[in-house]
C-alpha positions, 0 to 999 in steps of 0.5 A: 168256909161255911160249915153245911148244916148237919140236919140230925142235929136239930130233931125238930126242924128238917131241911125240906122246911128250911129249903128256899121257896123258888125251887133251887133246892138250898136250905144253907142254914146257919148252924149256929142259928139252927142250934138257937132255934133248936134251943127255943123249941126245946124250951116248949112243948109246941112245934114252930111252923116254919114258913120261910127259912133259907131264901137264895139271893134271887128269890129273896130280891123277888119277894123282900124289900131287903134284896139280893142281901137280907138276913134269910139268904145267909142262913141266919133268919125264919119266919115262924107262923105264930099269933097271940099266945103262942107269938108272946112266947116265941118273942121270950124264947127268941130273947133268951136264946139271943136272936137279935132281930125280930119282925112281928106281923099280927094283923088280919087272919090268924092263919097268916100271922108271923114272927120273923127271927134272926141272929145278926150282929149289929152292922147293915141292921140296927141290933138288937131290933123290933120293927112290924110289918 
């Protein structure tokens, strides 16, 4: 049984920012993952800007190499817009809160740099793991 997210539980994040960008309206984030993300946010005074939260399988299949079963389709992943010192801080917070997957995209314009964070268990993907885009 999948638990429905209780958005009041995570004061620094909204259902709207976690919603799939395809227009399907789904924001099926995993409550345990959101607890980790909120714990990270609680340890810093600077907001996280979420550029991608939940992705429905159809949308993820169109935009990501992970196809219909990528980490975002499980509600266990986000992409955060950050670079430089903020990205460095987010990496340490992510490790401390049990994030097991970190994708690093830190090339080009600072306005497009991001970190992918997830808390997937070992299985289809090596965990813990760090990769670059």
